[in-house]
Backbone as JSON, one array per atom type, in Angstrom:
{
  "sequence": "XXXXXXXXXXXXXXXXXXXXXXXXXXXXXXXXXXXXXXXXXXXXXXXXXXXXXXXXXXXXXXXXXXXXXXXXXXXXXXXXXXXXXXXXXXXXXXXXXXXXXXXXXXXXXXXXXXXXXXXXXXXXXXXXXXXXXXXXXXXXXXXXXXXXXXXXXXXXXXXXXXXXXXXXXXXXXXXXXXXXXXXXXXXXXXXXXXXXXXXXXXXXXXXXXXXXXXXXXXXXXXXXXXXXXXXXXXXXXXXXXXXXXXXXXXXXX",
  "N": [[-0.39, -87.76, -12.33], [1.84, -87.7, -9.57], [3.12, -84.82, -7.72], [6.46, -84.05, -7.79], [8.67, -84.1, -4.88], [10.7, -81.5, -3.72], [13.5, -79.47, -2.69], [13.88, -77.08, -3.97], [13.45, -73.55, -4.29], [10.33, -71.84, -4.67], [8.73, -69.54, -7.01], [7.35, -67.55, -5.8], [7.71, -66.16, -2.59], [7.01, -67.14, 0.94], [6.34, -64.83, 2.32], [5.34, -63.1, 0.44], [3.19, -64.53, -0.57], [1.58, -64.31, 1.73], [1.22, -61.64, 2.06], [-0.12, -61.18, -0.33], [-2.51, -62.29, 0.23], [-3.6, -60.91, 2.18], [-6.21, -58.36, 3.05], [-7.06, -55.66, 0.78], [-4.97, -55.83, -1.11], [-5.28, -55.94, -3.8], [-4.8, -56.07, -7.43], [-3.87, -53.36, -9.6], [-5.27, -53.48, -11.99], [-7.41, -55.01, -11.27], [-8.67, -53.43, -9.48], [-9.51, -51.23, -11.1], [-11.14, -52.38, -13.11], [-12.92, -53.73, -11.68], [-13.61, -56.48, -11.91], [-11.92, -59.43, -12.15], [-10.47, -61.18, -14.73], [-9.86, -64.26, -16.33], [-7.73, -66.39, -18.36], [-7.49, -69.82, -18.81], [-5.21, -72.31, -19.45], [-4.78, -75.56, -19.94], [-4.17, -78.86, -20.56], [-5.18, -81.21, -19.67], [-8.35, -82.24, -19.28], [-10.0, -82.7, -16.84], [-8.44, -81.67, -14.78], [-8.39, -78.94, -15.71], [-11.23, -78.29, -15.52], [-11.54, -78.44, -12.78], [-9.83, -76.38, -11.97], [-11.02, -74.14, -13.18], [-13.5, -74.09, -11.77], [-12.49, -73.59, -9.12], [-11.49, -71.01, -9.58], [-13.78, -69.57, -10.41], [-15.42, -69.89, -8.19], [-14.27, -68.23, -6.48], [-14.69, -65.61, -7.31], [-13.43, -64.88, -9.66], [-13.61, -64.34, -13.28], [-13.75, -66.6, -15.7], [-12.75, -66.26, -18.87], [-11.76, -67.7, -21.06], [-10.85, -70.9, -22.11], [-8.14, -73.13, -22.78], [-6.65, -75.81, -24.49], [-4.08, -76.17, -25.37], [-0.86, -74.64, -25.95], [-0.91, -72.81, -28.24], [-3.7, -72.25, -28.49], [-3.9, -70.9, -26.08], [-2.37, -68.56, -26.45], [-3.84, -67.37, -28.57], [-6.47, -66.97, -27.33], [-5.78, -65.3, -25.15], [-4.77, -62.97, -26.65], [-7.2, -62.29, -27.68], [-9.14, -61.83, -25.63], [-7.61, -60.5, -23.7], [-6.99, -60.74, -20.75], [-7.16, -60.35, -17.16], [-5.27, -62.0, -16.03], [-3.36, -64.84, -16.83], [-3.42, -68.33, -16.63], [-1.17, -70.9, -17.1], [-0.44, -74.05, -18.09], [2.6, -75.9, -17.91], [3.37, -78.22, -19.39], [2.09, -78.85, -22.42], [0.47, -79.96, -25.45], [1.35, -79.26, -28.97], [2.32, -76.5, -28.52], [4.21, -75.65, -25.85], [3.75, -74.55, -22.4], [5.65, -72.65, -21.56], [6.74, -71.64, -23.91], [4.35, -70.4, -24.91], [3.95, -68.57, -22.77], [6.08, -67.03, -23.06], [5.56, -65.55, -25.54], [3.14, -64.23, -24.86], [4.09, -62.68, -22.68], [6.05, -61.24, -24.07], [4.54, -59.69, -25.84], [3.27, -58.31, -23.91], [0.66, -58.58, -22.91], [-0.74, -59.72, -20.7], [-0.37, -60.7, -17.26], [1.38, -63.75, -16.36], [0.8, -66.89, -14.93], [2.5, -69.72, -14.04], [1.7, -73.23, -14.23], [2.17, -76.48, -12.94], [3.03, -79.98, -12.71], [5.54, -80.53, -12.09], [8.66, -79.47, -10.37], [11.12, -78.84, -10.73], [14.19, -77.08, -10.68], [15.2, -76.19, -13.15], [12.91, -75.78, -14.73], [11.64, -73.83, -13.41], [13.42, -71.72, -13.71], [13.29, -71.51, -16.55], [10.61, -70.75, -16.8], [10.34, -68.36, -15.34], [12.29, -67.01, -16.84], [10.87, -66.73, -19.33], [9.23, -64.81, -18.65], [7.13, -65.32, -16.82], [5.18, -64.36, -13.99], [4.72, -65.72, -11.71], [4.58, -68.98, -10.03], [3.07, -72.0, -9.63], [2.64, -75.16, -8.16], [1.11, -78.42, -8.92], [-0.89, -80.6, -6.83], [-3.5, -78.1, -7.16], [-3.9, -75.57, -4.77], [-6.12, -73.44, -3.08], [-5.03, -71.69, -1.21], [-2.48, -71.18, -2.16], [-2.59, -70.7, -4.88], [-4.58, -68.64, -5.37], [-3.34, -66.23, -3.97], [-1.14, -66.18, -5.49], [-1.99, -65.52, -8.08], [-2.9, -62.95, -7.5], [-0.56, -61.7, -6.76], [0.95, -61.85, -9.13], [-0.65, -60.14, -10.93], [-0.33, -57.77, -9.5], [2.48, -57.33, -9.69], [2.64, -57.21, -12.45], [1.09, -54.87, -13.02], [2.71, -52.92, -11.59], [5.2, -53.16, -13.11], [4.28, -52.35, -15.53], [3.38, -49.67, -14.95], [5.92, -48.63, -14.32], [7.28, -48.84, -16.82], [5.52, -47.04, -18.27], [6.22, -44.69, -16.98], [8.84, -44.55, -17.67], [8.56, -44.27, -20.46], [7.23, -41.9, -20.59], [9.19, -40.15, -19.54], [11.15, -40.38, -21.43], [9.84, -39.41, -23.56], [9.47, -36.81, -22.79], [12.11, -36.06, -22.54], [12.88, -36.25, -25.25], [11.18, -34.17, -26.3], [12.37, -31.98, -25.01], [14.91, -31.96, -25.99], [14.46, -31.48, -28.77], [13.2, -28.96, -28.6], [15.46, -27.59, -27.5], [17.13, -27.89, -29.75], [15.58, -26.49, -31.59], [15.63, -23.85, -30.39], [18.46, -23.36, -30.5], [18.82, -23.25, -33.22], [17.24, -20.99, -33.8], [18.65, -19.12, -32.35], [21.14, -19.12, -33.68], [20.19, -18.33, -36.23], [19.36, -15.72, -35.58], [21.8, -14.55, -34.79], [23.13, -14.64, -37.26], [21.49, -12.91, -38.66], [21.86, -10.57, -37.21], [24.62, -10.18, -37.75], [24.42, -9.92, -40.48], [23.1, -7.48, -40.65], [24.75, -5.66, -39.5], [26.82, -5.75, -41.36], [25.47, -4.83, -43.74], [24.73, -2.25, -42.76], [27.2, -1.11, -42.57], [28.1, -1.26, -45.31], [26.21, 0.35, -46.4], [26.79, 2.82, -45.38], [29.41, 3.31, -46.5], [28.64, 3.39, -49.17], [27.09, 5.75, -49.06], [29.19, 7.41, -48.37], [31.1, 7.18, -50.44], [29.88, 7.01, -52.93], [27.97, 8.91, -52.98], [25.32, 8.29, -52.26], [22.11, 8.6, -50.72], [20.99, 7.8, -47.39], [18.6, 6.26, -47.37], [18.55, 5.72, -50.1], [20.95, 4.21, -50.51], [20.31, 1.87, -49.02], [18.18, 0.96, -50.49], [19.37, 0.44, -52.84], [21.1, -1.69, -52.31], [19.25, -3.61, -51.57], [17.75, -3.95, -53.82], [19.61, -4.68, -55.73], [20.56, -6.99, -54.57], [18.23, -8.61, -54.82], [17.67, -8.53, -57.66], [20.13, -9.58, -58.74], [20.29, -11.87, -57.46], [21.88, -12.3, -55.21], [22.9, -12.84, -51.98], [22.21, -10.54, -49.38], [24.14, -10.19, -47.45], [26.48, -11.21, -48.69], [26.84, -9.36, -50.71], [27.01, -6.99, -49.36], [29.5, -7.46, -48.03], [31.1, -7.4, -50.35], [30.92, -4.9, -51.18], [32.09, -3.56, -48.96], [34.59, -4.66, -49.2], [35.45, -3.41, -51.46], [35.17, -0.41, -51.22], [36.04, -0.16, -48.65], [38.68, -0.67, -48.59], [39.62, 1.44, -50.02], [39.27, 3.51, -48.29], [40.94, 2.79, -46.24], [43.38, 3.21, -47.64], [43.38, 5.78, -48.11], [43.48, 6.79, -45.52], [45.97, 5.8, -44.85], [47.53, 7.45, -46.56], [47.32, 9.93, -45.33]],
  "CA": [[1.05, -87.92, -11.82], [2.07, -87.01, -8.36], [4.2, -83.9, -7.88], [7.79, -84.43, -7.11], [9.26, -83.36, -3.82], [11.97, -80.8, -4.02], [13.83, -78.37, -1.83], [14.05, -75.85, -4.72], [12.53, -72.42, -3.97], [9.31, -71.43, -5.65], [8.9, -68.14, -7.43], [6.77, -66.7, -4.74], [8.08, -66.52, -1.14], [5.95, -67.19, 1.87], [5.94, -63.51, 2.59], [4.64, -62.56, -0.78], [1.82, -65.21, -0.54], [0.86, -63.87, 2.78], [0.86, -60.2, 1.73], [-1.2, -61.08, -1.28], [-3.79, -62.87, 0.8], [-4.23, -59.86, 3.11], [-7.24, -57.43, 2.39], [-6.49, -54.37, 0.23], [-3.8, -56.1, -1.91], [-5.74, -56.22, -5.19], [-3.99, -55.47, -8.34], [-4.43, -52.14, -10.13], [-6.24, -53.71, -13.08], [-8.59, -55.49, -10.62], [-9.42, -52.25, -8.88], [-10.06, -50.38, -12.08], [-12.28, -52.99, -13.89], [-13.93, -54.34, -10.65], [-13.75, -57.88, -12.07], [-10.72, -60.08, -12.63], [-10.68, -62.12, -15.77], [-8.8, -65.29, -16.45], [-7.69, -67.38, -19.33], [-6.86, -70.95, -18.26], [-4.67, -73.22, -20.42], [-4.49, -76.87, -19.18], [-4.52, -79.88, -21.52], [-6.06, -82.26, -18.99], [-9.63, -81.52, -19.09], [-10.46, -82.79, -15.54], [-7.63, -80.54, -14.08], [-8.96, -77.73, -16.19], [-12.57, -78.06, -14.93], [-11.31, -78.24, -11.29], [-9.25, -75.02, -11.76], [-12.02, -73.13, -13.64], [-14.44, -74.09, -10.79], [-11.89, -72.91, -8.07], [-11.48, -69.62, -9.84], [-15.18, -68.94, -10.38], [-15.93, -69.82, -6.76], [-13.51, -67.13, -5.66], [-14.94, -64.35, -7.81], [-12.82, -64.66, -11.03], [-14.41, -64.7, -14.43], [-12.91, -67.33, -16.66], [-13.15, -65.85, -20.22], [-11.36, -68.55, -22.12], [-10.18, -72.23, -21.8], [-7.36, -73.59, -23.8], [-6.02, -77.18, -24.18], [-2.72, -76.19, -25.8], [-0.26, -73.33, -25.96], [-1.44, -71.92, -29.38], [-5.0, -71.68, -28.06], [-3.79, -69.93, -24.86], [-2.0, -67.29, -26.95], [-4.93, -66.77, -29.26], [-7.37, -66.54, -26.41], [-5.17, -64.06, -24.46], [-4.81, -61.85, -27.51], [-8.59, -62.03, -28.01], [-9.76, -61.35, -24.42], [-6.79, -59.58, -22.87], [-7.58, -60.94, -19.39], [-6.32, -59.81, -16.04], [-4.21, -62.95, -15.63], [-3.37, -66.12, -17.58], [-2.94, -69.51, -15.98], [-0.77, -71.66, -18.13], [0.28, -75.28, -17.64], [3.94, -76.0, -18.57], [3.37, -79.38, -20.35], [0.99, -78.97, -23.17], [0.63, -80.3, -26.78], [1.41, -78.21, -29.98], [3.12, -75.31, -28.01], [4.29, -75.82, -24.45], [3.31, -73.36, -21.73], [6.86, -71.77, -21.46], [6.7, -70.86, -25.2], [3.13, -69.46, -24.94], [4.11, -67.58, -21.76], [7.1, -66.12, -23.66], [4.77, -64.84, -26.59], [2.28, -63.48, -24.13], [4.93, -61.65, -22.06], [6.84, -60.38, -25.08], [3.54, -58.74, -26.25], [2.79, -57.47, -22.69], [-0.82, -58.48, -22.88], [-1.31, -60.09, -19.39], [0.58, -61.49, -16.44], [1.22, -65.17, -16.51], [1.15, -67.78, -13.78], [2.75, -71.09, -14.62], [1.04, -74.32, -13.47], [2.87, -77.7, -13.53], [3.2, -81.01, -11.61], [6.99, -80.5, -11.94], [9.05, -78.28, -9.68], [12.52, -78.8, -10.95], [14.73, -75.71, -10.76], [15.33, -75.68, -14.61], [11.61, -75.41, -15.32], [11.39, -72.59, -12.66], [14.24, -70.66, -14.41], [12.66, -71.36, -17.88], [9.28, -70.07, -16.66], [10.6, -66.92, -15.08], [12.92, -66.4, -18.12], [9.91, -66.46, -20.31], [8.45, -63.65, -18.23], [6.11, -65.64, -15.84], [5.09, -63.63, -12.82], [4.5, -66.63, -10.52], [4.8, -70.4, -10.36], [2.36, -72.83, -8.65], [2.64, -76.57, -8.42], [-0.12, -79.25, -8.63], [-2.29, -80.19, -7.06], [-3.72, -76.74, -6.88], [-4.55, -75.25, -3.55], [-6.52, -72.06, -3.07], [-4.2, -70.89, -0.38], [-1.38, -70.75, -2.86], [-3.06, -70.27, -6.24], [-5.1, -67.25, -5.44], [-2.36, -65.22, -3.85], [-0.16, -66.13, -6.71], [-2.72, -64.69, -9.09], [-2.99, -61.53, -7.07], [0.85, -61.05, -6.8], [1.13, -61.75, -10.51], [-1.28, -58.97, -11.39], [0.23, -56.64, -8.91], [3.7, -57.16, -10.33], [2.38, -56.79, -13.84], [0.76, -53.44, -13.0], [3.95, -52.2, -11.21], [5.99, -53.05, -14.22], [3.64, -51.48, -16.59], [3.49, -48.29, -14.48], [7.36, -48.2, -14.5], [7.48, -48.59, -18.26], [4.91, -45.87, -18.66], [6.97, -43.62, -16.51], [10.08, -44.46, -18.52], [8.15, -43.88, -21.74], [6.88, -40.5, -20.52], [10.38, -39.52, -19.36], [11.83, -40.47, -22.81], [9.09, -38.47, -24.53], [9.74, -35.41, -22.28], [13.52, -35.75, -22.95], [12.9, -36.01, -26.71], [10.64, -32.88, -26.49], [13.3, -30.97, -24.46], [16.03, -32.04, -26.94], [13.92, -30.88, -29.91], [13.06, -27.57, -28.18], [16.74, -27.14, -27.46], [17.61, -27.67, -31.14], [14.92, -25.31, -32.27], [16.25, -22.67, -29.84], [19.8, -23.19, -31.17], [18.58, -22.77, -34.66], [16.68, -19.58, -33.74], [19.81, -18.31, -31.86], [22.08, -19.16, -34.87], [19.66, -17.45, -37.23], [19.36, -14.36, -34.96], [23.22, -14.19, -34.86], [23.4, -14.43, -38.61], [20.7, -11.75, -38.94], [22.57, -9.47, -36.64], [25.81, -9.98, -38.52], [24.07, -9.3, -41.92], [22.58, -6.21, -40.53], [25.89, -4.78, -39.2], [27.63, -5.56, -42.59], [24.72, -3.91, -44.52], [24.85, -0.85, -42.28], [28.55, -0.65, -42.98], [28.11, -1.08, -46.67], [25.34, 1.57, -46.74], [27.67, 4.03, -44.94], [30.38, 3.4, -47.51], [27.95, 3.85, -50.37], [26.78, 7.17, -48.79], [30.41, 8.26, -48.37], [31.89, 7.07, -51.76], [29.11, 7.09, -54.19], [27.0, 10.03, -52.85], [23.97, 7.85, -52.0], [21.32, 9.05, -49.49], [20.88, 6.61, -46.55], [17.53, 5.44, -48.02], [18.95, 5.23, -51.53], [21.91, 3.23, -50.41], [19.69, 0.74, -48.57], [17.33, 0.46, -51.47], [20.28, 0.02, -54.0], [21.51, -2.86, -51.72], [18.07, -4.48, -51.52], [17.31, -4.27, -55.26], [20.75, -5.36, -56.46], [20.44, -8.39, -53.97], [17.07, -9.4, -55.31], [17.96, -8.74, -59.09], [21.36, -10.45, -59.16], [20.06, -13.14, -56.68], [23.05, -12.3, -54.37], [22.5, -12.53, -50.58], [22.56, -9.23, -48.99], [25.37, -10.33, -46.65], [27.63, -11.25, -49.48], [26.85, -8.05, -51.49], [27.55, -5.97, -48.34], [30.88, -7.64, -47.94], [31.73, -7.03, -51.63], [30.93, -3.38, -51.15], [32.93, -3.25, -47.94], [35.95, -4.97, -49.67], [35.89, -2.35, -52.48], [35.29, 0.91, -50.68], [36.74, -0.13, -47.42], [40.26, -0.69, -48.98], [39.94, 2.82, -50.51], [39.27, 4.31, -47.11], [42.26, 2.47, -45.61], [44.55, 3.71, -48.43], [43.36, 7.32, -47.86], [44.11, 7.06, -44.2], [47.59, 5.69, -44.87], [48.21, 8.62, -47.26], [47.37, 10.97, -44.43]],
  "C": [[1.19, -87.07, -10.64], [3.29, -85.94, -8.42], [5.4, -84.29, -7.13], [8.09, -83.58, -5.95], [10.53, -82.71, -4.06], [12.1, -79.78, -2.92], [14.02, -77.08, -2.57], [13.16, -74.89, -4.4], [11.55, -72.17, -5.05], [9.56, -70.03, -6.06], [8.43, -67.2, -6.36], [7.28, -67.16, -3.32], [6.85, -66.62, -0.29], [5.41, -65.79, 2.21], [5.04, -62.85, 1.55], [3.2, -63.18, -0.78], [0.97, -64.64, 0.5], [0.28, -62.49, 2.6], [-0.23, -60.2, 0.72], [-2.52, -61.52, -0.78], [-4.46, -61.9, 1.66], [-5.25, -58.88, 2.34], [-6.47, -56.27, 1.87], [-5.21, -54.64, -0.68], [-4.21, -56.41, -3.32], [-4.9, -55.54, -6.16], [-4.58, -54.31, -8.88], [-5.46, -52.42, -11.15], [-7.47, -54.22, -12.43], [-9.44, -54.31, -9.99], [-10.2, -51.46, -9.91], [-11.31, -51.06, -12.87], [-13.4, -53.51, -12.86], [-14.31, -55.88, -10.89], [-12.44, -58.43, -12.71], [-11.03, -61.25, -13.55], [-9.51, -63.02, -15.92], [-8.88, -66.13, -17.69], [-6.94, -68.56, -18.88], [-6.46, -71.82, -19.43], [-4.16, -74.54, -19.67], [-5.0, -78.01, -20.12], [-5.3, -80.97, -20.9], [-7.35, -81.66, -18.62], [-10.18, -81.62, -17.67], [-9.7, -81.66, -14.61], [-8.1, -79.17, -14.44], [-10.17, -77.32, -15.58], [-12.41, -77.71, -13.47], [-10.81, -76.81, -11.15], [-10.22, -73.89, -12.1], [-13.03, -73.03, -12.49], [-13.87, -73.36, -9.48], [-11.87, -71.47, -8.27], [-12.73, -68.92, -9.7], [-15.76, -68.88, -9.01], [-15.28, -68.68, -5.98], [-13.6, -65.78, -6.4], [-14.15, -64.02, -9.22], [-13.7, -65.15, -12.11], [-13.47, -65.31, -15.47], [-13.48, -67.07, -18.08], [-12.82, -66.84, -21.29], [-10.66, -69.75, -21.51], [-9.36, -72.76, -22.91], [-6.75, -75.02, -23.49], [-4.62, -77.26, -24.72], [-2.16, -74.78, -25.71], [-0.8, -72.33, -27.04], [-2.74, -71.37, -28.99], [-4.89, -70.59, -26.9], [-3.29, -68.59, -25.41], [-3.09, -66.6, -27.73], [-6.03, -66.14, -28.32], [-6.91, -65.21, -25.64], [-5.07, -62.92, -25.32], [-6.27, -61.39, -27.68], [-9.29, -61.34, -26.71], [-8.93, -60.4, -23.48], [-7.2, -59.65, -21.39], [-6.65, -60.36, -18.39], [-5.1, -60.63, -15.73], [-4.39, -64.14, -16.55], [-2.71, -67.23, -16.72], [-2.55, -70.46, -17.05], [-0.03, -72.93, -17.63], [1.61, -75.43, -18.51], [3.83, -77.02, -19.7], [2.1, -79.37, -21.12], [1.29, -79.4, -24.77], [0.75, -78.97, -27.74], [2.36, -76.99, -29.67], [3.08, -75.58, -26.47], [3.96, -74.52, -23.75], [4.44, -72.33, -21.64], [6.86, -71.0, -22.69], [5.54, -69.87, -25.25], [3.29, -68.36, -23.98], [5.12, -66.48, -22.35], [6.44, -65.17, -24.69], [3.95, -63.86, -25.74], [3.0, -62.3, -23.38], [5.51, -60.71, -22.94], [5.82, -59.37, -25.53], [2.92, -57.93, -25.14], [1.35, -57.42, -22.64], [-1.29, -58.85, -21.41], [-0.14, -60.79, -18.62], [0.42, -63.01, -16.55], [1.62, -65.9, -15.27], [1.37, -69.22, -14.29], [2.23, -72.15, -13.62], [1.8, -75.59, -13.88], [2.97, -78.64, -12.3], [4.72, -81.17, -11.45], [7.55, -79.3, -11.21], [10.55, -78.15, -9.84], [13.04, -77.35, -11.16], [14.94, -75.25, -12.22], [13.93, -75.17, -15.18], [11.26, -74.05, -14.61], [12.17, -71.45, -13.4], [13.67, -70.54, -15.83], [11.32, -70.54, -17.83], [9.47, -68.6, -16.41], [11.29, -66.18, -16.19], [12.01, -66.01, -19.25], [9.11, -65.27, -19.86], [7.24, -64.02, -17.27], [6.31, -64.87, -14.52], [5.05, -64.45, -11.54], [4.48, -68.05, -11.06], [4.1, -71.17, -9.29], [2.35, -74.27, -9.13], [1.31, -77.29, -8.17], [0.11, -80.12, -7.37], [-2.52, -78.8, -6.58], [-4.37, -76.5, -5.48], [-4.91, -73.77, -3.52], [-5.51, -71.16, -2.34], [-2.92, -70.36, -1.01], [-1.68, -70.18, -4.21], [-3.51, -68.9, -6.26], [-4.21, -66.23, -5.07], [-1.36, -65.11, -4.92], [-0.68, -65.39, -7.81], [-2.57, -63.12, -8.67], [-1.49, -60.84, -7.11], [1.29, -60.87, -8.27], [0.72, -60.41, -11.2], [-0.81, -57.72, -10.79], [1.59, -56.35, -9.54], [3.56, -56.65, -11.79], [2.14, -55.3, -13.91], [1.84, -52.59, -12.59], [4.84, -52.04, -12.41], [5.51, -52.19, -15.34], [3.56, -49.94, -16.17], [4.95, -47.79, -14.66], [7.66, -47.93, -15.95], [6.7, -47.4, -18.76], [5.61, -44.64, -18.22], [8.25, -43.38, -17.42], [9.73, -43.87, -19.97], [7.81, -42.32, -21.62], [8.14, -39.62, -20.3], [11.21, -39.34, -20.66], [11.13, -39.43, -23.67], [9.38, -37.06, -24.06], [11.11, -35.04, -22.63], [13.58, -35.38, -24.34], [12.32, -34.55, -26.99], [11.56, -31.78, -26.06], [14.42, -30.84, -25.46], [15.59, -31.27, -28.3], [13.71, -29.39, -29.7], [14.47, -26.98, -28.19], [17.32, -26.89, -28.88], [16.94, -26.53, -31.89], [15.42, -23.98, -31.74], [17.57, -22.28, -30.34], [19.74, -22.64, -32.52], [18.03, -21.32, -34.74], [17.89, -18.6, -33.37], [20.73, -18.08, -33.09], [21.5, -18.16, -35.98], [19.6, -15.88, -36.76], [20.86, -13.81, -35.08], [23.51, -13.78, -36.29], [22.69, -13.13, -39.12], [21.37, -10.52, -38.48], [23.87, -9.2, -37.36], [25.55, -9.3, -39.89], [23.83, -7.86, -41.64], [23.78, -5.17, -40.28], [26.59, -4.54, -40.61], [26.82, -4.68, -43.62], [24.74, -2.51, -44.2], [26.17, -0.3, -42.64], [28.69, -0.28, -44.32], [27.27, 0.16, -47.04], [26.13, 2.79, -46.4], [28.75, 4.29, -46.0], [29.71, 3.99, -48.76], [27.62, 5.45, -50.2], [28.06, 8.06, -48.88], [31.08, 8.23, -49.77], [31.13, 7.29, -52.97], [27.94, 8.04, -54.02], [25.44, 9.58, -52.82], [23.38, 8.43, -50.66], [21.3, 7.65, -48.58], [19.8, 5.67, -47.04], [17.89, 4.94, -49.29], [19.94, 4.19, -51.46], [21.24, 1.87, -49.98], [18.87, 0.08, -49.7], [18.17, -0.17, -52.57], [20.67, -1.48, -53.48], [20.49, -3.97, -51.89], [17.69, -4.94, -52.88], [18.34, -4.95, -55.94], [20.72, -6.83, -55.93], [19.45, -9.21, -54.67], [17.3, -9.62, -56.92], [18.95, -9.74, -59.49], [21.22, -11.78, -58.29], [21.38, -13.35, -55.81], [22.62, -12.02, -52.91], [23.03, -11.21, -50.12], [23.96, -9.23, -48.22], [26.59, -10.3, -47.56], [27.85, -10.0, -50.28], [27.38, -6.97, -50.55], [29.02, -6.19, -48.21], [31.7, -7.34, -49.19], [31.91, -5.5, -51.63], [32.02, -2.95, -50.17], [34.42, -3.54, -48.49], [36.38, -3.91, -50.59], [36.08, -1.03, -51.93], [36.01, 1.0, -49.42], [38.22, -0.04, -47.65], [40.51, 0.78, -49.3], [40.02, 3.74, -49.28], [40.55, 4.06, -46.26], [43.41, 3.11, -46.31], [44.58, 5.24, -48.2], [43.85, 7.65, -46.39], [45.56, 6.86, -44.11], [48.25, 6.83, -45.5], [48.35, 9.85, -46.3], [48.38, 10.71, -43.22]]
}
């Protein structure tokens, strides 16, 4: 079936296609692995064979061939290729649905292939997460740059996601450290307050009950342990009892 003529814009601009065709514009994944792998999903066997041959002639390794959307998803999950070429119109599961699954799982970039170029299909394809869109009949001058652009965009997006994830992780670590510091500060403040109260209670015991300094401290410590009363509360009770007596004595003077 011949491709319809349309004035609707394609996903890739002429500038992007030209930039992708220039030397040194390989995707990050391609540079790291040294070999770009492809899964091809096309229900028409003749078109699929032509596409595979075109890709292999240009240095791509076709690791999987699918005749429907379900196979495309399975092969993509299995081989995790550098890029996936998916025909829009396929049986059992169309290419747009398959592209949506592949993109949702963030396995590989998707280039949509179709004989149709209506704007609604372009919107559906990009809405599903496709990185590029190429119409039939396939031409090397458009298909190959589209693959490179798709891989480059996919790498950029994943770098961005990695940066966001690292930033969120760092923020979470900072928040946890801040919470820990606040807890330590609160504990230190409580310890300081308890120490002040115990020191005051110890002084009152020395003054009112003829305890030595060491004896007063040991009495507070032992009573706290034996009666299971926090030292802070015990100290406050001592202060409440003997402190009032001190105030009364001062008032009499």
